[in-house]
C-alpha positions in Angstrom: 108.0 110.2 107.4 107.3 108.7 104.0 105.3 109.7 100.9 103.7 106.3 100.0 105.5 106.3 96.6 107.2 102.9 96.5 110.8 103.0 95.4 111.6 99.4 95.0 110.4 95.8 95.5 112.4 93.7 98.0 112.5 90.0 98.6 113.1 88.3 101.9 116.4 86.4 101.5 116.6 85.3 105.2 114.2 85.1 108.0 115.4 84.5 111.6 112.5 84.2 114.0 114.9 83.6 117.0 117.9 85.9 116.6 120.6 86.6 119.2 118.2 89.0 121.0 115.3 86.6 121.1 113.5 88.6 118.5 113.0 88.4 114.7 115.5 89.6 112.1 114.5 89.9 108.4 117.0 90.3 105.6 115.7 91.9 102.3 117.5 91.6 99.0 117.1 94.3 96.3 118.0 94.3 92.6 121.6 94.9 91.8 122.1 98.5 90.8 119.1 99.7 92.8 119.7 103.2 94.3 117.7 102.4 97.5 120.7 101.8 99.6 123.2 104.2 98.0 122.9 106.7 100.8 122.0 104.3 103.5 123.4 104.3 107.1 122.9 102.1 110.0 119.9 103.3 111.9 118.1 104.7 108.9 114.4 104.2 108.4 112.9 102.2 105.6 109.2 101.4 105.1 108.6 97.7 104.5 105.1 97.2 103.3 104.3 100.5 105.0 105.9 99.6 108.3 108.7 102.0 109.4 111.7 99.7 110.4 115.2 100.5 111.4 118.2 99.3 109.3 120.6 97.4 111.5 123.1 96.5 108.8 123.3 96.5 105.0 125.3 95.7 101.9 125.0 97.3 98.5 122.1 94.9 97.6 120.6 93.8 100.9 119.7 95.1 104.4 118.6 93.7 107.7 115.9 95.0 110.2 114.8 93.9 113.6 111.0 93.4 113.9 109.4 93.7 117.3 106.7 91.2 118.4 104.1 93.9 118.5 104.8 94.7 114.8 104.4 91.1 113.9 101.1 90.9 115.7 99.4 94.0 114.2 100.8 94.0 110.6 101.1 91.4 107.8 104.9 91.1 108.3 104.3 88.1 110.6 102.9 86.2 107.6 106.0 86.8 105.4 108.2 83.8 104.4 111.4 83.4 102.5 111.1 84.9 99.0 108.1 87.0 99.9 108.0 90.3 98.0 107.6 93.6 99.8 107.3 97.3 99.0 110.2 99.5 100.0 110.6 103.2 100.5 113.3 105.3 102.2 112.4 108.0 104.6 111.5 111.2 102.8 114.1 114.0 102.5 113.3 117.7 102.9 114.0 118.3 99.2 111.8 115.5 97.9 108.7 116.1 95.9 105.6 115.0 97.8 104.1 112.8 95.2 101.8 110.8 97.5 100.7 112.0 101.0 102.1 112.2 104.5 102.7 108.6 105.6 104.2 107.8 109.1 104.9 104.2 108.6 102.7 103.3 111.6 100.2 100.7 110.6 96.7 101.3 112.0 95.2 97.9 111.1 95.2 95.2 108.5 92.5 94.6 105.9 91.4 91.6 103.9 91.0 91.8 100.1 87.3 91.1 99.4 87.6 91.2 95.6 89.8 92.1 92.7 87.9 93.2 89.6 89.5 94.2 86.2 88.4 97.5 84.9 90.0 98.0 81.5 93.7 98.0 82.1 93.1 98.9 85.8 92.3 96.7 88.8 89.6 97.6 91.4 90.4 96.2 94.9 87.8 96.1 97.7 89.0 95.9 101.3 87.5 95.2 104.7 89.5 96.4 107.7 90.1 94.1 110.7 89.4 97.1 112.9 86.1 98.5 111.7 86.7 101.7 113.6 89.2 102.7 111.0 86.4 103.2 108.5 85.6 106.6 109.9 88.9 107.8 108.5 88.3 106.4 105.0 86.5 109.0 102.8 85.7 109.1 99.1 88.6 110.5 97.2 90.7 110.6 100.3 94.1 109.0 100.8 95.0 105.6 102.3 98.3 103.8 102.5 98.0 100.1 101.5 101.2 98.1 102.2 102.9 101.5 102.1 101.4 102.6 98.7 99.6 105.9 98.6 96.3 105.3 96.9 93.0 107.2 96.4 89.8 105.9 97.7 87.2 105.5 94.9 84.2 104.1 96.8 83.2 103.6 100.5 80.4 101.6 102.0 80.2 102.3 105.8 77.2 100.1 106.4 78.8 97.0 104.8 82.3 97.9 106.1 84.4 98.2 102.9 86.1 100.6 100.6 87.7 100.4 97.1 90.7 101.7 95.3 91.8 101.6 91.6 95.3 100.4 90.7 96.4 101.7 87.4 98.6 99.7 85.0 101.7 101.7 85.8 101.4 100.9 89.5 100.6 97.3 88.9 104.2 96.8 87.7 105.7 98.5 90.7 103.9 97.5 93.9 103.2 94.2 95.5 99.4 94.7 95.7 98.9 93.8 92.1 100.0 90.2 92.8 97.7 89.8 95.7 94.3 88.0 95.5 91.0 87.8 97.3 91.6 86.7 100.9 95.1 88.1 101.2 95.9 90.6 103.9 97.4 94.1 103.5 98.7 96.7 106.0 96.6 99.9 106.3 97.6 103.4 107.5 94.8 105.9 107.3 95.5 109.6 106.7 96.9 111.0 109.9 95.4 114.4 109.1 91.9 112.8 109.7 92.9 111.6 113.1 94.3 115.1 114.1 91.0 116.7 112.8 89.0 114.2 114.9 90.9 114.9 118.1 90.6 118.7 117.6 86.9 118.4 117.0 86.5 116.2 120.1 88.2 118.9 122.1 85.8 121.5 120.8 82.8 119.3 121.6 84.2 118.2 124.9 84.3 114.5 124.1 86.3 112.5 126.6 86.7 115.7 128.7 87.2 114.4 132.3 89.2 117.2 133.8 86.2 119.4 134.6 87.2 122.1 132.1 84.6 123.7 129.8 84.9 122.8 126.1 85.2 125.6 123.6 81.8 125.0 122.1 80.1 125.4 125.5 82.1 128.5 126.2 80.9 130.0 122.9 77.2 129.2 123.8 77.6 130.7 127.2 79.1 133.9 125.7 76.3 134.2 123.1 73.7 133.8 125.9 75.4 136.3 128.1 75.4 138.9 125.3 71.7 138.5 124.8 71.0 139.2 128.5 
């Protein structure tokens, strides 16, 4: 579990697309003196551009992760090259302030940057998701994790299939999104609370109910009718 508050920027120092296991290993370097790995252990989780990955080995200023083929297919990690910059966040501790929102590190889809527009000292980004179904979880003033950064939605257009966020000057210096341009791809994780709410509502309405059971809403109607008889 993560908060979407980026702790550090990492740089790919080595990329092995055919490691000893036949998979992909990425090595990320961090700035000397960074606290990111001070309490690290093999097997710890670190979010890389919003993807929860497992540390396989580390030094004081670098760490390695193994990346599964499925992860490369559904995230923007497959487009990373040597010297690519990424957002990094350690898994949240129980005593950590929740400055962002609950982020699982499970990318739902990628999105294309449609535009970047200056607004004073801020930047307004417009995104279009690869999977348009994800738009139903994007709401005005709701949360969305973009490359692992917790951001607030400032505008949504469901008919045209896009939403916007504003990146303040403080964040521009601390996350990789500020350096991205129109046409670039970002990882998207929608607010998991929206998905839980949707499934709960589907159970009440009986959507996808194939087991012959009576949904709660129908039971309520039947009870109301019975009381009137």
